C-alpha positions as CSV (number, residue, x, y, z in Angstrom):
1,M,8.0,0.2,52.3
2,T,10.2,0.9,55.3
3,I,11.2,-0.8,58.6
4,E,12.7,0.7,61.8
5,P,15.9,-1.0,62.7
6,L,17.5,-0.8,66.2
7,S,19.5,2.2,65.2
8,G,16.1,4.1,64.6
9,V,17.0,4.8,60.9
10,A,14.4,3.7,58.6
11,L,15.4,1.0,56.1
12,L,13.7,0.5,52.9
13,R,12.3,-2.9,51.7
14,T,12.2,-4.3,48.3
15,A,9.1,-5.8,46.8
16,L,10.8,-9.1,47.6
17,H,11.4,-8.7,51.3
18,D,8.9,-11.1,52.4
19,R,10.4,-13.8,50.3
20,H,13.8,-13.3,51.9
21,V,12.3,-13.5,55.4
22,A,10.5,-16.6,54.6
23,A,13.6,-18.1,53.3
24,K,15.2,-17.3,56.6
25,A,17.8,-15.1,54.8
26,R,20.4,-13.2,57.0
27,M,19.3,-9.6,56.4
28,V,21.7,-6.6,56.7
29,D,21.6,-2.8,56.1
30,F,23.0,-2.3,52.6
31,G,22.8,1.2,51.2
32,G,19.8,2.0,53.4
33,W,17.9,-1.2,52.3
34,D,17.1,-4.3,54.2
35,M,18.9,-6.8,52.0
36,P,19.7,-10.6,52.2
37,I,23.5,-11.1,52.7
38,Q,23.2,-14.9,52.5
39,Y,20.6,-17.7,52.7
40,G,22.3,-21.1,53.2
41,G,25.9,-19.9,52.9
42,I,28.0,-17.8,50.7
43,L,30.1,-20.6,49.4
44,A,27.2,-22.6,48.3
45,E,25.7,-19.8,46.7
46,H,28.8,-18.6,44.9
47,H,29.5,-22.0,43.4
48,A,25.9,-22.4,42.3
49,V,26.3,-19.2,40.0
50,R,29.7,-20.5,38.6
51,R,28.3,-24.0,37.9
52,S,24.6,-23.5,37.4
53,V,22.3,-20.4,38.0
54,G,21.5,-18.2,40.9
55,V,18.7,-15.7,41.7
56,F,19.5,-12.2,43.2
57,D,17.3,-9.5,44.5
58,L,18.8,-6.3,42.9
59,S,15.8,-4.0,43.7
60,H,17.9,-1.8,45.8
61,M,19.7,-0.4,42.8
62,G,18.3,2.8,41.7
63,R,16.3,3.0,38.3
64,L,16.2,6.6,37.0
65,Y,14.3,7.0,33.7
66,V,15.1,10.0,31.5
67,S,12.7,11.1,29.0
68,G,11.8,14.0,26.7
69,P,13.3,15.6,23.6
70,D,16.4,16.4,25.4
71,A,16.9,13.1,27.3
72,L,20.1,12.2,25.5
73,A,21.6,15.7,26.1
74,L,20.8,15.3,29.9
75,V,22.5,11.9,30.0
76,Q,25.4,13.1,28.0
77,Y,26.0,16.0,30.6
78,L,25.4,13.5,33.6
79,A,27.7,10.7,32.4
80,T,31.4,10.6,31.3
81,N,31.0,8.0,28.5
82,D,29.3,9.0,25.1
83,A,25.9,7.9,25.1
84,S,25.3,9.1,21.6
85,K,27.1,6.0,20.5
86,L,24.5,3.7,22.1
87,A,22.0,2.3,19.4
88,A,18.6,1.5,20.8
89,G,18.5,-1.5,23.0
90,R,22.2,-1.1,24.0
91,A,23.8,-0.2,27.4
92,Q,27.2,1.0,28.5
93,Y,29.2,1.4,31.6
94,S,29.8,5.1,32.6
95,L,30.7,7.2,35.5
96,I,29.1,10.5,37.1
97,C,31.7,12.8,38.3
98,G,31.6,16.0,40.4
99,E,32.9,19.2,39.1
100,D,36.3,18.3,40.7
101,G,36.5,15.1,38.5
102,R,36.0,12.8,41.5
103,I,33.8,9.8,41.0
104,L,30.2,10.4,42.4
105,D,29.0,7.1,41.2
106,D,29.3,4.5,38.5
107,V,26.3,3.6,36.5
108,I,24.9,1.5,33.6
109,V,23.2,3.8,30.9
110,Y,20.5,2.2,28.6
111,N,19.2,3.5,25.4
112,L,15.6,2.3,25.4
113,G,14.6,4.1,22.2
114,E,12.0,6.6,23.4
115,R,13.9,7.0,26.9
116,M,17.0,6.4,28.6
117,L,17.7,4.4,31.9
118,L,20.3,5.1,34.4
119,V,20.9,2.3,36.9
120,V,22.8,3.8,40.0
121,N,24.2,2.3,43.1
122,A,21.8,2.1,46.0
123,S,23.7,4.1,48.4
124,N,24.1,6.9,45.8
125,R,20.6,7.2,44.5
126,E,19.6,10.2,46.5
127,K,23.0,11.9,46.1
128,I,22.7,11.5,42.2
129,L,19.1,12.7,42.2
130,A,20.1,15.8,44.3
131,W,23.1,16.3,41.9
132,I,20.8,16.2,38.9
133,A,18.3,18.6,40.5
134,D,21.1,21.1,41.2
135,R,22.3,21.0,37.6
136,R,18.8,21.3,36.3
137,A,18.6,24.6,38.2
138,G,21.9,25.7,36.5
139,P,23.7,24.6,33.3
140,L,20.9,22.2,32.4
141,A,18.0,24.5,33.0
142,S,17.0,24.8,29.3
143,L,16.9,21.2,28.6
144,D,13.4,19.6,28.0
145,A,13.8,16.3,29.7
146,D,12.3,14.6,32.7
147,V,13.9,12.4,35.3
148,H,11.5,9.8,37.0
149,D,12.9,7.7,40.0
150,A,11.2,4.2,39.4
151,T,13.1,2.5,42.2
152,T,10.4,1.8,44.5
153,E,7.8,1.2,41.5
154,T,9.9,-1.8,40.1
155,A,11.6,-4.8,41.1
156,M,15.1,-5.9,39.6
157,I,16.1,-9.5,39.8
158,G,19.5,-11.0,38.6
159,F,19.4,-14.4,36.9
160,Q,23.1,-15.5,36.8
161,G,25.1,-18.4,35.6
162,P,25.9,-20.7,32.7
163,E,22.5,-22.3,32.8
164,S,20.6,-18.9,32.9
165,A,20.0,-18.4,29.0
166,R,18.6,-22.1,28.6
167,L,16.3,-21.9,31.5
168,L,15.1,-18.3,30.7
169,Q,14.4,-18.9,27.1
170,S,11.5,-21.2,28.0
171,L,9.8,-18.1,29.8
172,T,10.1,-15.5,27.3
173,P,9.5,-14.9,23.5
174,A,12.6,-13.0,23.2
175,N,15.4,-14.6,21.3
176,L,18.1,-14.8,23.7
177,D,20.6,-16.0,21.2
178,D,20.2,-12.6,19.6
179,L,20.6,-10.7,22.9
180,R,24.3,-9.6,23.1
181,Y,26.1,-8.7,26.4
182,Y,25.2,-5.0,27.5
183,A,21.9,-5.4,25.3
184,A,18.4,-5.1,26.6
185,V,15.0,-5.8,25.1
186,D,11.3,-4.8,26.1
187,T,9.7,-8.2,26.3
188,T,7.6,-10.4,28.5
189,V,8.5,-13.2,31.1
190,D,5.5,-15.4,31.6
191,G,3.3,-12.9,30.2
192,V,4.7,-10.1,32.6
193,P,6.1,-7.0,30.7
194,T,9.8,-7.0,31.5
195,L,12.9,-5.0,30.7
196,L,15.3,-7.9,30.0
197,A,18.9,-7.1,29.9
198,R,22.1,-9.3,29.3
199,T,24.0,-7.7,32.0
200,G,25.4,-8.7,35.4
201,Y,28.0,-8.4,38.1
202,T,29.3,-11.9,38.4
203,G,31.6,-12.7,35.4
204,E,29.1,-15.4,34.2
205,D,26.5,-15.2,31.4
206,G,23.3,-13.8,33.0
207,F,20.5,-11.4,32.8
208,E,18.9,-8.7,34.9
209,L,15.0,-8.3,34.9
210,I,13.0,-5.2,35.6
211,V,9.4,-5.5,36.2
212,A,6.6,-3.6,37.9
213,A,6.8,-4.1,41.8
214,E,3.5,-5.8,41.9
215,H,4.8,-8.7,39.7
216,G,8.2,-8.9,41.5
217,T,7.2,-12.0,43.7
218,R,5.7,-13.8,40.7
219,I,8.7,-13.5,38.5
220,W,11.0,-14.3,41.6
221,D,9.2,-17.5,42.4
222,L,9.0,-18.4,38.7
223,L,12.8,-18.1,38.2
224,L,13.4,-20.1,41.4
225,E,11.3,-23.1,40.1
226,P,13.3,-26.1,39.2
227,R,13.3,-26.7,35.5
228,D,15.0,-29.1,33.1
229,G,16.7,-30.9,36.0
230,V,18.2,-27.6,37.4
231,T,17.2,-26.0,40.7
232,P,18.2,-22.2,40.7
233,A,19.8,-21.1,43.9
234,L,18.8,-18.2,46.2
235,C,21.8,-15.9,46.3
236,G,22.6,-12.9,48.5
237,L,24.9,-10.1,48.5
238,G,27.8,-12.0,50.1
239,A,28.0,-14.3,47.0
240,R,27.6,-11.3,44.7
241,D,30.6,-9.7,46.3
242,T,32.9,-12.7,46.0
243,L,31.7,-13.3,42.4
244,R,32.4,-9.6,41.4
245,L,35.7,-9.6,43.1
246,E,37.0,-12.8,41.2
247,A,35.7,-11.1,38.0
248,G,37.8,-8.0,38.8
249,M,34.8,-5.7,39.0
250,A,35.2,-2.6,41.1
251,L,32.6,-1.7,43.8
252,Y,31.7,1.8,44.8
253,G,32.8,2.3,48.5
254,H,35.7,0.0,47.8
255,E,37.7,0.6,44.7
256,I,35.8,3.9,43.8
257,D,34.5,6.8,45.6
258,E,34.4,10.7,45.9
259,T,38.3,10.6,46.8
260,R,39.3,8.8,43.5
261,N,39.3,10.1,39.9
262,P,38.7,7.7,36.9
263,Y,42.4,7.6,35.8
264,E,43.9,6.1,39.0
265,A,40.9,3.7,39.2
266,G,41.9,2.5,35.7
267,L,38.7,3.8,34.3
268,G,40.1,6.5,32.0
269,R,38.6,4.7,29.0
270,V,35.1,5.6,29.8
271,V,35.9,9.4,30.0
272,K,35.1,10.7,26.6
273,A,36.2,14.4,26.9
274,E,35.9,14.9,23.1
275,K,32.1,14.3,23.1
276,G,31.5,17.8,24.7
277,E,30.5,19.3,28.0
278,F,29.7,17.2,30.9
279,G,30.1,17.3,34.7
280,G,33.7,17.3,35.7
281,R,35.1,17.5,32.1
282,D,37.2,20.6,32.8
283,A,38.9,19.0,35.9
284,L,39.4,15.6,34.1
285,Q,41.0,17.3,31.2
286,T,43.8,18.5,33.4
287,S,43.9,15.7,35.9
288,S,45.5,12.2,35.8
289,A,46.5,9.3,38.2
290,A,49.8,11.2,38.5
291,E,48.0,13.6,41.1
292,T,48.3,10.9,43.6
293,G,50.8,8.7,42.0
294,L,48.5,5.7,42.9
295,A,47.2,2.9,40.7
296,L,44.5,0.3,41.4
297,V,45.9,-3.3,41.1
298,A,44.9,-6.9,41.7
299,F,47.0,-8.9,43.8
300,E,47.1,-12.5,45.3
301,L,48.7,-13.3,48.6
302,L,51.7,-15.8,48.6
303,A,51.1,-17.0,52.2
304,G,48.3,-17.5,54.6
305,G,45.8,-14.9,55.5
306,V,42.7,-13.1,54.2
307,P,43.1,-9.5,52.9
308,R,40.3,-7.1,53.9
309,Q,39.3,-3.6,52.9
310,G,41.4,-1.1,54.7
311,Y,44.4,-3.4,55.4
312,P,47.8,-1.4,54.8
313,I,50.1,-2.3,51.9
314,V,53.4,-1.7,53.6
315,D,57.1,-1.3,52.5
316,G,58.8,-2.1,55.8
317,D,57.4,0.0,58.5
318,T,55.9,2.4,56.0
319,Q,52.3,2.2,54.7
320,I,52.4,2.8,50.9
321,G,48.8,1.8,50.0
322,V,45.6,0.3,51.0
323,V,43.4,-2.8,50.3
324,T,40.1,-2.0,48.8
325,S,38.6,-5.4,48.6
326,G,39.8,-8.8,49.5
327,N,38.8,-12.4,50.3
328,V,39.7,-16.1,49.8
329,S,38.5,-16.7,46.1
330,P,36.0,-19.7,46.3
331,S,36.6,-20.5,42.7
332,L,40.5,-20.4,42.9
333,G,41.1,-21.5,46.4
334,K,43.5,-18.7,47.2
335,P,43.4,-15.2,48.9
336,I,43.0,-12.4,46.3
337,G,42.3,-8.6,46.6
338,M,42.6,-5.3,44.9
339,A,44.5,-2.3,46.3
340,Y,45.8,1.2,45.5
341,V,49.7,1.2,45.4
342,P,52.4,3.6,44.1
343,R,52.2,3.6,40.3
344,E,56.0,2.5,40.0
345,Q,54.9,-0.7,41.9
346,S,51.7,-1.5,40.0
347,G,53.1,-3.6,37.2
348,V,52.1,-7.3,36.9
349,G,54.5,-9.4,38.8
350,A,55.5,-6.6,41.2
351,S,56.0,-7.7,44.8
352,L,54.0,-6.3,47.6
353,S,53.3,-6.8,51.3
354,V,49.9,-6.7,53.1
355,Q,49.9,-6.0,56.8
356,I,47.5,-8.6,58.4
357,R,47.3,-8.5,62.1
358,G,50.6,-6.9,62.4
359,K,52.3,-9.3,60.1
360,A,53.6,-8.3,56.6
361,V,52.3,-11.0,54.3
362,P,53.9,-11.1,50.8
363,A,51.9,-10.6,47.7
364,R,52.1,-10.3,44.0
365,V,50.5,-7.9,41.5
366,V,48.4,-10.0,39.0
367,A,46.4,-9.3,35.9
368,L,42.7,-8.9,36.0
369,P,40.4,-10.7,36.0
370,F,41.4,-13.4,38.5
371,Y,38.6,-15.6,37.1
372,E,38.1,-15.7,33.4
373,H,34.8,-14.1,32.3
374,R,32.1,-16.2,30.7
375,T,29.9,-13.5,29.5
376,R,28.7,-13.5,25.8
377,R,31.3,-10.9,25.3
378,R,34.1,-9.8,27.6
379,P,33.2,-6.5,29.4
380,I,35.1,-3.5,30.3
381,L,37.0,-4.6,33.3
382,G,36.0,-2.4,36.4
383,A,32.4,-2.2,35.4
384,S,30.5,-2.4,38.7
385,R,27.1,-2.7,40.3
386,G,26.3,-2.5,44.0
């Protein structure tokens, strides 16, 4: 489904769009989709996830299924991490890089047994599909594998927070105690076939559910029902952003994009050059963060102000870096952010200055995450979804 915004550019709608409108959500263009940024307020939604449980529409995320005898070989070429290490039912964070080694997208790769699943960022779905098609006409032409874009055929819902497992367990026969972080299982939720993954983008324990689009509103309504004394909160993309920032998780278009390589973004650990040929491997074997001399760091302001994307990091009158994300942390009550700075000034404890409205505000480099993760197992820092 699409709508025509004032700009004349068609926006896609998720299967849950009518629910957002009925709830009087504030809607925005996000990656070409008409999505809820907030319902009753970002702070309340943020705290609901930290303290209880929140429900997110994630259906804008791309869902690309890869099947056939050479499905693994295709994924191995597309992604930098080593998907051959994935047992059935497990997932991993990975990158897709161009031949120059720059980051085209960051993705979650799932081994679903008979097929693989790539969850890609909404704004990059068409780009990644085009990149795959181009490689299928070249170095991957001999592979017997099919790529199916199931994004508009399915709904994807996040159920995140410390109460998520307890509330969800009553709705599914899957044993959630046995479902590890970055694991997934084909099961049912209230009788609806569901791919249920213990993944998320909040730093809290939680789940992501993929169901057929025609069942999306049923599962959405079910997850929002008060249960066992808990009323789940409607949550939009605004709270998702403050939650992921506190958790130290990068966001495409902020911390990573086509101008960055994995090493300067602190993601070299998901580049497995030893696994064999993949897109950008040659460039990545000869590149490093030293190409730019920059490193991605976390920081907190030591005085008033709110750091925002694009604000300069300065040394006197000279700009030496740039803020990629920033806000006042709802959980910590202080301004925090991430930025690219010279590598020699990237150590924890290093002093920085952020230029805010013409004033250099002192800041200090700190360790990630800002907020301690409460997932079933600590993730790879930097793992992103958006």
